[in-house]
ROGU-642324 format. One record per residue: residue in three letters; x, y negated, z negated of N, C-alpha, C in turn; residue number from 1. Coordinates in steps of 0.2 Angstrom, whole numbers. Layout:
BEGIN
   res     npx     npy     npz    capx    capy    capz     cpx     cpy     cpz     n
   ALA       X       Y       Z       X       Y       Z       X       Y       Z   NUM
...
END
This chain:
BEGIN
   res     npx     npy     npz    capx    capy    capz     cpx     cpy     cpz     n
   MET    -327     913    -407    -323     914    -413    -326     909    -418     1
   ASN    -327     911    -424    -330     907    -429    -326     901    -431     2
   LYS    -329     895    -432    -326     889    -433    -322     889    -439     3
   LYS    -323     893    -444    -319     894    -450    -312     895    -449     4
   TRP    -310     898    -443    -303     900    -441    -300     893    -439     5
   LEU    -303     888    -437    -300     882    -434    -295     879    -438     6
   VAL    -297     878    -444    -292     874    -448    -285     878    -449     7
   LEU    -286     884    -450    -280     888    -451    -276     888    -444     8
   GLY    -280     889    -439    -277     889    -432    -273     882    -430     9
   SER    -276     877    -433    -273     870    -431    -267     870    -435    10
   VAL    -266     872    -441    -260     871    -445    -255     876    -442    11
   ILE    -257     882    -441    -252     887    -438    -250     884    -431    12
   GLY    -254     881    -427    -253     879    -421    -247     873    -421    13
   ILE    -248     869    -426    -243     864    -427    -236     867    -429    14
   SER    -237     872    -434    -231     875    -436    -227     878    -430    15
   SER    -231     882    -426    -228     885    -420    -225     879    -415    16
   LEU    -228     874    -415    -225     868    -411    -219     866    -414    17
   MET    -218     865    -420    -212     863    -423    -207     869    -423    18
   MET    -209     875    -423    -204     880    -422    -201     880    -415    19
   VAL    -205     878    -410    -202     878    -404    -198     872    -403    20
   THR    -201     866    -405    -197     860    -404    -190     860    -407    21
   THR    -190     862    -414    -184     861    -417    -180     867    -416    22
   GLY    -183     873    -415    -179     879    -414    -176     880    -408    23
   ILE    -180     878    -402    -177     879    -396    -174     873    -393    24
   SER    -177     867    -394    -174     861    -390    -171     856    -394    25
   ALA    -171     856    -401    -168     851    -405    -161     851    -405    26
   MET    -158     857    -402    -151     858    -402    -148     856    -396    27
   ALA    -151     852    -392    -149     850    -385    -142     846    -386    28
   GLY    -137     849    -382    -131     845    -382    -126     848    -387    29
   THR    -128     853    -391    -124     857    -396    -123     864    -394    30
   SER    -118     867    -397    -116     874    -395    -122     878    -398    31
   GLY    -125     876    -403    -131     880    -406    -137     880    -401    32
   TYR    -138     875    -397    -143     875    -392    -142     880    -387    33
   ASP    -136     880    -384    -134     884    -379    -134     892    -381    34
   ALA    -132     893    -387    -132     900    -390    -140     902    -391    35
   TYR    -144     898    -393    -151     900    -394    -155     900    -388    36
   LYS    -153     896    -383    -157     896    -377    -155     902    -373    37
   SER    -149     904    -373    -146     910    -370    -150     916    -373    38
   ALA    -150     917    -380    -153     922    -383    -161     922    -382    39
   LEU    -164     917    -381    -171     916    -380    -173     919    -373    40
   LYS    -169     917    -368    -170     919    -361    -168     927    -361    41
   ASN    -163     929    -364    -162     936    -364    -167     940    -367    42
   THR    -170     938    -373    -175     941    -376    -182     942    -372    43
   LYS    -183     936    -368    -189     936    -364    -188     941    -358    44
   THR    -183     944    -357    -182     949    -351    -184     956    -353    45
   VAL    -184     957    -360    -186     964    -362    -193     966    -360    46
   GLN    -193     973    -358    -199     975    -356    -204     978    -362    47
   SER    -201     978    -368    -206     980    -373    -202     978    -380    48
   VAL    -206     977    -385    -203     975    -391    -208     976    -397    49
   THR    -205     977    -403    -209     978    -409    -208     971    -413    50
   VAL    -214     969    -416    -213     962    -420    -217     964    -427    51
   GLN    -213     962    -432    -216     962    -439    -217     955    -441    52
   ALA    -223     953    -442    -224     946    -443    -228     945    -449    53
   ALA    -227     939    -452    -230     937    -459    -231     930    -459    54
   GLY    -236     928    -462    -237     921    -463    -241     919    -469    55
   SER    -241     913    -472    -245     911    -478    -246     904    -478    56
   LEU    -251     902    -482    -253     895    -482    -254     894    -490    57
   GLN    -250     889    -493    -251     887    -500    -254     881    -500    58
   ASP    -259     880    -505    -262     873    -506    -260     871    -513    59
   ASN    -256     866    -514    -254     864    -521    -251     869    -525    60
   GLY    -247     873    -522    -243     879    -525    -247     885    -526    61
   ASN    -253     886    -524    -257     892    -524    -258     895    -517    62
   VAL    -257     901    -517    -258     905    -510    -265     905    -508    63
   ALA    -267     902    -503    -274     901    -501    -275     907    -495    64
   LEU    -270     908    -491    -271     912    -485    -264     916    -484    65
   SER    -265     922    -483    -259     926    -481    -260     931    -476    66
   ALA    -256     933    -472    -257     938    -467    -250     942    -465    67
   ASN    -251     948    -463    -245     952    -461    -247     957    -456    68
   GLY    -242     959    -452    -244     964    -447    -238     967    -443    69
   THR    -239     972    -440    -234     975    -435    -237     976    -429    70
   PHE    -234     973    -423    -237     973    -417    -232     976    -412    71
   LYS    -234     980    -407    -230     983    -402    -233     980    -395    72
   MET    -228     978    -391    -230     975    -385    -226     978    -379    73
   SER    -229     979    -373    -225     981    -367    -228     977    -361    74
   ARG    -223     976    -357    -225     972    -350    -229     977    -346    75
   GLU    -228     984    -346    -231     989    -342    -238     989    -343    76
   GLY    -242     986    -339    -249     986    -339    -252     981    -344    77
   GLY    -247     977    -347    -249     972    -352    -252     975    -358    78
   SER    -249     981    -360    -252     985    -366    -249     982    -372    79
   ALA    -253     983    -378    -251     981    -384    -255     985    -390    80
   SER    -252     985    -396    -256     987    -401    -254     984    -408    81
   GLY    -257     985    -413    -255     982    -419    -260     983    -425    82
   SER    -258     982    -431    -262     983    -437    -259     978    -442    83
   GLY    -264     975    -446    -261     971    -451    -267     969    -457    84
   GLU    -265     964    -461    -270     963    -466    -270     955    -467    85
   ILE    -276     953    -468    -277     946    -470    -280     945    -476    86
   SER    -278     940    -481    -280     939    -487    -283     932    -488    87
   ALA    -289     931    -490    -291     924    -490    -297     924    -496    88
   SER    -297     919    -500    -302     918    -505    -303     924    -509    89
   GLY    -297     927    -511    -297     933    -515    -300     939    -512    90
   VAL    -301     939    -505    -303     945    -501    -298     947    -496    91
   LYS    -297     954    -496    -292     956    -491    -296     960    -486    92
   GLN    -294     959    -479    -297     962    -474    -291     965    -469    93
   SER    -291     972    -468    -287     975    -463    -290     975    -456    94
   PHE    -285     976    -451    -288     977    -445    -283     981    -440    95
   GLN    -286     983    -435    -282     986    -430    -284     983    -423    96
   PHE    -279     983    -418    -281     981    -412    -277     984    -406    97
   TYR    -280     985    -400    -276     988    -395    -278     984    -388    98
   LYS    -273     984    -384    -274     981    -377    -272     987    -373    99
   GLN    -277     990    -370    -275     995    -365    -280     995    -359   100
   GLY    -277     996    -353    -280     995    -347    -283     988    -347   101
   ASP    -290     988    -345    -293     981    -345    -297     980    -351   102
   GLN    -295     983    -357    -299     982    -363    -295     979    -368   103
   ALA    -298     975    -372    -295     973    -379    -299     975    -384   104
   ILE    -297     979    -389    -301     983    -394    -299     981    -401   105
   PHE    -304     979    -405    -303     977    -411    -307     981    -416   106
   LYS    -304     983    -422    -307     987    -427    -305     984    -434   107
   PRO    -310     981    -437    -309     979    -444    -308     986    -448   108
   GLY    -304     985    -454    -302     991    -458    -308     994    -461   109
   SER    -313     990    -463    -319     993    -466    -324     995    -460   110
   GLY    -328    1000    -460    -332    1002    -455    -329    1006    -450   111
   ASP    -333    1008    -445    -331    1013    -440    -332    1010    -433   112
   VAL    -334    1003    -432    -335    1000    -426    -329     998    -423   113
   TYR    -329     999    -416    -323     997    -412    -326     991    -407   114
   TYR    -324     985    -408    -327     980    -404    -322     979    -398   115
   VAL    -325     979    -392    -322     980    -386    -323     974    -381   116
   LYS    -318     971    -378    -319     965    -374    -315     966    -368   117
   ASP    -318     964    -362    -315     965    -356    -309     959    -355   118
   ALA    -303     962    -355    -297     957    -355    -293     957    -349   119
   ALA    -296     960    -343    -292     960    -337    -290     953    -335   120
   ALA    -295     949    -334    -293     942    -331    -289     938    -336   121
   GLU    -290     938    -342    -285     935    -347    -278     937    -347   122
   ALA    -278     944    -346    -271     947    -346    -267     945    -340   123
   HIS    -271     945    -334    -268     944    -328    -265     937    -328   124
   LYS    -269     932    -330    -267     925    -331    -261     924    -335   125
   ARG    -261     928    -341    -255     927    -345    -249     930    -342   126
   PHE    -249     935    -339    -243     938    -337    -241     935    -330   127
   LYS    -245     932    -327    -244     928    -321    -240     922    -323   128
   GLY    -242     919    -328    -239     913    -331    -232     914    -333   129
   SER    -231     920    -337    -225     921    -339    -220     922    -334   130
   ALA    -222     924    -328    -217     925    -323    -215     918    -319   131
   ASP    -219     913    -321    -217     906    -318    -210     904    -320   132
   LYS    -206     902    -316    -199     900    -318    -198     893    -319   133
   GLU    -203     889    -316    -203     882    -316    -205     879    -322   134
   MET    -211     881    -325    -214     878    -331    -209     878    -337   135
   PRO    -206     883    -338    -201     883    -344    -196     877    -344   136
   GLN    -193     876    -338    -189     871    -337    -192     864    -338   137
   GLN    -198     863    -335    -201     857    -336    -203     856    -344   138
   VAL    -205     861    -347    -207     860    -354    -200     858    -358   139
   GLU    -195     862    -356    -189     861    -360    -186     854    -359   140
   THR    -187     851    -353    -185     844    -351    -189     839    -355   141
   VAL    -195     840    -356    -200     835    -359    -198     836    -367   142
   VAL    -197     842    -370    -196     842    -377    -189     840    -379   143
   ASP    -184     841    -374    -178     838    -375    -178     830    -376   144
   ALA    -182     827    -372    -183     820    -372    -186     818    -379   145
   LEU    -191     822    -381    -195     820    -387    -191     821    -394   146
   VAL    -187     826    -394    -184     827    -400    -178     822    -402   147
   GLY    -175     819    -397    -170     814    -398    -164     817    -402   148
   ASN    -163     813    -408    -157     815    -412    -158     821    -417   149
   LEU    -163     825    -416    -164     830    -420    -158     835    -420   150
   LYS    -155     835    -414    -149     840    -413    -144     838    -419   151
   ASP    -144     832    -422    -139     831    -427    -140     834    -433   152
   TYR    -146     837    -434    -148     841    -441    -147     848    -440   153
   VAL    -144     851    -435    -144     858    -434    -137     861    -436   154
   ALA    -138     867    -439    -132     870    -441    -131     877    -438   155
   VAL    -125     879    -436    -124     885    -432    -119     889    -436   156
   ASP    -120     895    -438    -115     899    -442    -114     905    -438   157
   VAL    -108     906    -435    -106     912    -431    -103     917    -436   158
   LYS    -105     923    -436    -103     928    -441     -97     932    -437   159
   GLU     -94     936    -441     -88     940    -439     -90     945    -434   160
   ASP     -96     948    -434     -99     953    -430    -101     950    -423   161
   GLY    -101     944    -422    -104     940    -416    -111     938    -417   162
   SER    -114     940    -422    -121     937    -423    -121     930    -425   163
   LYS    -126     926    -424    -127     919    -426    -133     917    -430   164
   ARG    -132     912    -434    -138     910    -438    -139     902    -436   165
   VAL    -144     901    -434    -146     894    -432    -151     891    -436   166
   SER    -150     885    -439    -155     883    -444    -155     875    -444   167
   ALA    -161     872    -446    -162     865    -446    -167     864    -451   168
   GLU    -166     858    -455    -171     856    -460    -172     849    -460   169
   LEU    -178     846    -459    -179     839    -458    -185     837    -462   170
   ASP    -184     831    -465    -190     828    -469    -194     824    -464   171
   GLY    -199     821    -467    -204     818    -462    -201     812    -459   172
   SER    -197     808    -462    -194     802    -459    -189     804    -453   173
   GLN    -187     810    -452    -182     812    -447    -186     815    -441   174
   LEU    -192     816    -442    -196     819    -436    -198     814    -431   175
   PRO    -199     816    -425    -200     811    -420    -207     808    -421   176
   ALA    -208     802    -419    -214     798    -420    -220     801    -417   177
   VAL    -219     804    -411    -224     807    -407    -227     813    -411   178
   VAL    -223     817    -414    -225     823    -418    -229     820    -424   179
   GLN    -227     815    -428    -230     812    -433    -237     809    -431   180
   ALA    -237     807    -425    -244     804    -423    -249     809    -421   181
   ILE    -246     815    -418    -251     820    -415    -253     824    -421   182
   ALA    -249     826    -426    -251     831    -431    -257     829    -435   183
   PRO    -258     823    -437    -264     821    -441    -271     822    -436   184
   ILE    -270     820    -430    -276     821    -425    -278     828    -425   185
   VAL    -273     832    -424    -275     839    -423    -278     842    -429   186
   ILE    -275     840    -435    -278     843    -442    -284     840    -443   187
   LYS    -285     834    -442    -292     831    -443    -297     834    -439   188
   GLN    -296     835    -432    -300     838    -428    -302     845    -430   189
   GLY    -297     849    -433    -298     855    -435    -303     855    -441   190
   ALA    -302     850    -446    -306     849    -452    -313     847    -450   191
   LYS    -314     843    -444    -321     841    -442    -325     847    -439   192
   GLU    -321     851    -435    -325     857    -432    -326     862    -438   193
   HIS    -322     862    -443    -323     867    -448    -329     865    -452   194
   GLY    -330     858    -453    -335     856    -457    -342     855    -454   195
   GLU    -342     855    -447    -349     855    -444    -353     861    -445   196
   PRO    -359     860    -446    -364     866    -447    -364     869    -440   197
   GLU    -364     876    -440    -364     879    -434    -371     879    -431   198
   LYS    -372     878    -424    -378     878    -421    -382     884    -421   199
   LYS    -378     889    -421    -382     896    -421    -377     901    -425   200
   LYS    -380     904    -430    -377     908    -435    -373     914    -431   201
   ALA    -367     914    -432    -363     919    -428    -364     926    -430   202
   ASP    -365     931    -425    -367     938    -427    -360     941    -428   203
   THR    -361     948    -431    -356     952    -432    -351     953    -427   204
   ALA    -354     954    -421    -350     955    -415    -345     949    -413   205
   ALA    -348     943    -414    -343     937    -413    -338     936    -418   206
   ASN    -339     939    -424    -334     938    -429    -335     944    -434   207
   PRO    -331     950    -432    -332     956    -436    -330     955    -443   208
   PHE    -326     950    -445    -324     949    -452    -329     947    -456   209
   GLY    -334     944    -453    -340     941    -457    -339     933    -457   210
   ASN    -345     930    -457    -345     922    -457    -341     919    -462   211
   ASP    -341     921    -468    -339     918    -474    -332     920    -476   212
   PHE    -328     924    -472    -322     927    -475    -317     921    -476   213
   LEU    -316     916    -472    -311     911    -473    -314     904    -476   214
   LYS    -321     904    -477    -324     898    -479    -321     896    -486   215
   GLY    -318     890    -486    -316     887    -492    -309     889    -494   216
   ALA    -306     893    -490    -299     896    -491    -294     890    -490   217
   ALA    -294     887    -485    -289     881    -483    -292     875    -484   218
   PRO    -289     870    -487    -291     863    -488    -293     860    -481   219
   GLU    -298     855    -481    -299     852    -475    -297     845    -476   220
   LEU    -291     843    -473    -287     837    -474    -291     832    -469   221
   THR    -292     826    -471    -296     821    -467    -293     814    -467   222
   ASP    -288     813    -472    -285     806    -473    -278     807    -475   223
   ALA    -274     802    -474    -267     801    -476    -263     807    -475   224
   ILE    -264     810    -469    -261     816    -467    -254     815    -464   225
   ARG    -249     818    -467    -242     817    -465    -238     824    -465   226
   LEU    -234     824    -460    -229     830    -460    -223     828    -465   227
   GLU    -222     832    -470    -217     830    -475    -210     833    -474   228
   LYS    -210     840    -472    -204     843    -470    -205     849    -466   229
   VAL    -200     850    -462    -200     856    -457    -193     859    -458   230
   ALA    -193     866    -459    -187     870    -459    -188     876    -454   231
   VAL    -183     877    -450    -183     882    -446    -176     886    -446   232
   ASN    -176     893    -445    -170     896    -444    -171     902    -439   233
   ALA    -166     904    -436    -166     910    -432    -160     914    -432   234
   THR    -160     921    -432    -154     925    -432    -154     928    -425   235
   ILE    -148     928    -422    -146     930    -415    -142     936    -416   236
   SER    -143     942    -413    -139     948    -414    -133     948    -410   237
   PRO    -128     952    -411    -122     952    -407    -123     953    -400   238
   SER    -129     957    -398    -130     959    -391    -135     953    -388   239
   ASN    -135     947    -391    -139     941    -389    -146     942    -388   240
   TYR    -149     945    -393    -156     945    -394    -158     941    -400   241
   ILE    -164     938    -400    -167     935    -406    -170     941    -411   242
   GLN    -167     941    -417    -169     946    -421    -174     944    -427   243
   HIS    -173     938    -428    -177     935    -434    -178     927    -432   244
   GLN    -185     925    -433    -186     918    -433    -191     916    -438   245
   GLU    -190     911    -441    -195     908    -446    -196     901    -446   246
   ALA    -201     898    -449    -202     891    -449    -207     890    -455   247
   GLU    -205     884    -459    -209     882    -464    -211     875    -463   248
   LEU    -217     873    -464    -220     867    -463    -224     864    -469   249
   THR    -222     858    -471    -225     855    -477    -229     849    -475   250
   VAL    -236     849    -476    -240     844    -474    -244     841    -480   251
   SER    -245     835    -481    -248     832    -486    -254     828    -484   252
   GLY    -259     827    -488    -265     823    -486    -271     824    -491   253
   LYS    -276     821    -489    -282     821    -494    -288     824    -491   254
   ASP    -292     827    -495    -299     830    -492    -304     824    -492   255
   ALA    -310     826    -490    -315     821    -490    -317     818    -497   256
   GLY    -316     822    -502    -317     820    -509    -312     815    -512   257
   GLY    -306     814    -508    -301     810    -511    -295     814    -514   258
   LYS    -296     821    -515    -291     825    -518    -285     826    -514   259
   THR    -279     825    -517    -273     826    -513    -271     833    -513   260
   HIS    -268     835    -507    -266     842    -506    -259     842    -503   261
   GLN    -255     846    -505    -249     848    -502    -249     855    -499   262
   VAL    -249     855    -493    -250     862    -489    -243     864    -486   263
   VAL    -241     870    -488    -235     873    -486    -237     879    -481   264
   VAL    -235     879    -475    -236     885    -471    -230     888    -469   265
   HIS    -229     895    -470    -223     898    -469    -225     904    -464   266
   LEU    -221     904    -458    -221     909    -453    -215     913    -452   267
   GLN    -215     919    -451    -209     923    -449    -210     929    -445   268
   ALA    -205     931    -441    -206     937    -437    -199     940    -436   269
   ASP    -199     947    -437    -193     951    -435    -194     955    -429   270
   LEU    -190     955    -424    -190     958    -418    -186     964    -418   271
   SER    -188     970    -415    -184     976    -414    -187     980    -409   272
   GLY    -184     986    -408    -186     990    -403    -186     988    -396   273
   TYR    -181     984    -394    -181     981    -388    -180     986    -382   274
   ASP    -185     986    -377    -185     991    -372    -186     998    -374   275
   SER    -188     999    -380    -189    1006    -383    -196    1007    -386   276
   THR    -200    1002    -386    -206    1002    -389    -212    1004    -385   277
   THR    -216    1008    -388    -222    1011    -384    -228    1009    -388   278
   PRO    -233    1005    -386    -239    1003    -390    -243    1009    -391   279
   ASP    -247    1009    -396    -251    1015    -398    -258    1014    -394   280
   THR    -261    1019    -393    -268    1019    -389    -273    1022    -394   281
   VAL    -279    1021    -392    -285    1024    -395    -290    1027    -390   282
   ASP    -293    1033    -392    -297    1036    -387    -304    1034    -390   283
   LEU    -308    1030    -386    -315    1028    -388    -320    1033    -387   284
   ASN    -319    1039    -384    -324    1044    -383    -327    1046    -390   285
   GLY    -333    1045    -390    -336    1048    -397    -336    1042    -402   286
   LYS    -333    1037    -401    -332    1031    -406    -339    1027    -406   287
   ASN    -340    1023    -411    -345    1018    -411    -342    1012    -408   288
   VAL    -344    1010    -402    -341    1005    -398    -347     999    -397   289
   GLN    -344     993    -398    -349     987    -397    -345     982    -393   290
   PRO    -348     980    -387    -345     975    -383    -346     968    -386   291
   ILE    -341     964    -385    -341     957    -387    -339     953    -381   292
   GLU    -341     946    -381    -339     942    -376    -336     936    -379   293
   SER    -331     932    -376    -328     926    -378    -333     920    -378   294
   LYS    -336     917    -383    -340     912    -383    -337     906    -380   295
   HIS    -330     905    -382    -326     899    -380    -325     899    -372   296
   ARG    -324     905    -370    -323     906    -363    -329     904    -359   297
   ASN    -335     907    -361    -341     905    -358    -343     898    -358   298
   LYS    -341     894    -364    -343     887    -364    -339     883    -359   299
   TRP    -332     885    -358    -328     881    -354    -330     883    -346   300
   GLN    -332     889    -345    -334     891    -339    -340     887    -337   301
   GLY    -345     886    -342    -351     882    -340    -349     875    -339   302
   LYS    -344     872    -342    -343     865    -341    -339     865    -334   303
   SER    -336     870    -332    -332     869    -326    -337     869    -320   304
   GLY    -343     872    -321    -347     873    -315    -351     867    -314   305
END
């Protein structure tokens, strides 16, 4: 994967972390926690689901990156499909992807090339891990201890039809010290990797979107990095499934030139089609197919040897 993705990945990774810690475990000891936990476990039992997701990154009030897509997933054979669009630096790129059999297939909207990767081992590991009953409990216990009194900032609204809305909004001073300590490290490392010259120019197969697609779109924060605000909310259906989840994260910091940035990341997902979703498939016969390999996977395999 091109290192230009790393800054966005780092910010979204922290957003996802905060969505999990505040949305799942910050409500420990409250009725909201029990309600959300029950819905989360119930949602994880479904065999198939459709997810409509969207995300954006604003830098000092201007939208620098945005993405949206629709994804279909099924536990049967680990199949999945999806399509979406990513906008960065004034450029839009659409894409399609499929996970079918032992193959992960990616097609940029422009061109007729289908990039194919062997995904058998990766899929096996992921689904085997999802069946592990012990790890979620261990993670939950650790996170419960970290979030401390965040449970005091959670609101639960029960509707007449039995649905629930769980929400929390915290400013930087209310966030756990460990989160405030880890966040700058992750973001600075992402900026460092983003700024390093690549040892070898990535070819089209390694990055079908092109090397410069995300270049300069997101600010590279290197100093005075701080989480300013985190807001999360979720909607639980009367049948005890999570229908909607979103998180917004505000980060401030300075780039290498000393310019101050306020970065706002927003993520949201709507879930539907529980146990009634069938992922799409693509017939590669007669298509222009190009195989690709994971450079990161090869690098770690080399180190482990």
